[in-house]
N, C-alpha and C positions, 0 to 999 in steps of 0.2 A: 504494500500500500504506500502510495506516495502522493503528497499534496504540495502545493506551493501557496505562499502568502505574499502579496505585493502591496506596498503602500500606495494609496490612491491620493489622499490629501489630508490635511489636518491630522486627526487620529483615526482615520478610516482606512480599512484594508480590504482587499478582495482575496478570498481563498478559492483555489481551483483544484479539482481532483484530476485523475488521469483521464477521465471522460470529458474534461473541459467544462464540467458543471461548476457553477459559481455560487459562493456565499459571501455576503458582505458582513464585515465586522466593524464596529466602531466603539471607541472608548467614550465618545460623546456624540450627541446628535441623533441622526435618523436611523442608525443601524443597531442591531442587537449587539450587546457587548460579548466578548469572548466567553465570559462566565455564563451569560444567558444562553449562548449557543451550546455550551457544555451541558447545561441543565436541560435544554431542549433535546440534546442528543441522548441523555439518560432516558428521558420520557419516550423518545422515538424508539430507542433500542428495546426498552421494556415492553412497549406497546406491540412491537413486532413479535416479540416472544409470546405475549398473552394471546394475540390473534392466532399465531401458528399453533400453539398448544391447544387452544379451544377448537380450532378446525380439525386437528388430529384426533381430538376427543369427539368429533362429529357433533359439535354444538352448532346450532343455527345462529351464529353471530352476525349482526348486521352493522355494528358500530363499536368503536372503542375510543374513548376520550381519556386523556391522562392529565391531571393537574398536579403540579409539583410546587411545594413551598419549601424554601431553603433557609438555613441559618448559615451565616458566614462569620469567621473569626474577625475580631475588631482590628487586629494588628496585621500588617503584611506578613505573609503573602495573602491574607484574607481568603483562605481556602474554605471550602464547604465543610461545616462541622455537624450538619444534620439535615436530613431530608424527610419530608412528609409527602407521600405519593398517594393520590386517589385516582382509581380507575373507574370510569363509568362505562359499563359494557351493556350494549343493546343487543337484543335478539329475541328469538321465539323459543320459549320453553327452556331457557338456559338453566343449567344445574348450578346451584350455589356452590356445591362441593367442587365442581369442575372450575368455576371462576376463581374461587379461593386458591385452588391448587395451581392454576395458571399464573396468578399473581405471585404466589410464593415461589414457584419454580423460577420465574423470570428474575426476581430480585435476589434470591438466594443462590441461584446456580448458573443461569444462562446469560444474563445481560452483561455483555463484555464491557460496555461503557461503564456501567455501575461498578464492575469489578476492577476497573482501572483507577478508581478513586480509593481513598483511604479505607482499608477493610474494617477499621474499628469505628468508622463513622456510623452513628445511629441512623437507621432508615425505618420509618414507620409507613405501613401501607394500609390502605382501606379500599373497599370497592363498593360499588352500587350497581345493581342489576336493574335495567329498564326494559320491561317487556314490550314487545311490539306486536 
């Protein structure tokens, strides 16, 4: 895996992957900060896992929404020191047991972005099932 980051102006940067897809980063202004991008990456990675696990369990999932609230250290490097993740899963006849299992497996075992962070950082999870 290889990416590039180029300075655009002020404190704004553009990241590109090997497929030439782009992500804008900014410390100020109109773009998401690098830490916000990292938090979104945690949510995206965990959500991919949850959807894949539920599909493999033959659950009729139609939507997955992840909300993350974080705590950061007061002093530099101001790393994340705690996360609270809530998954809102939509579908027909979803099993609560399967949804809980999918969330737990993602956060505890599969989410590579999550496991790239401090392993001692507390992470709280919750989920809500919305029938359709």
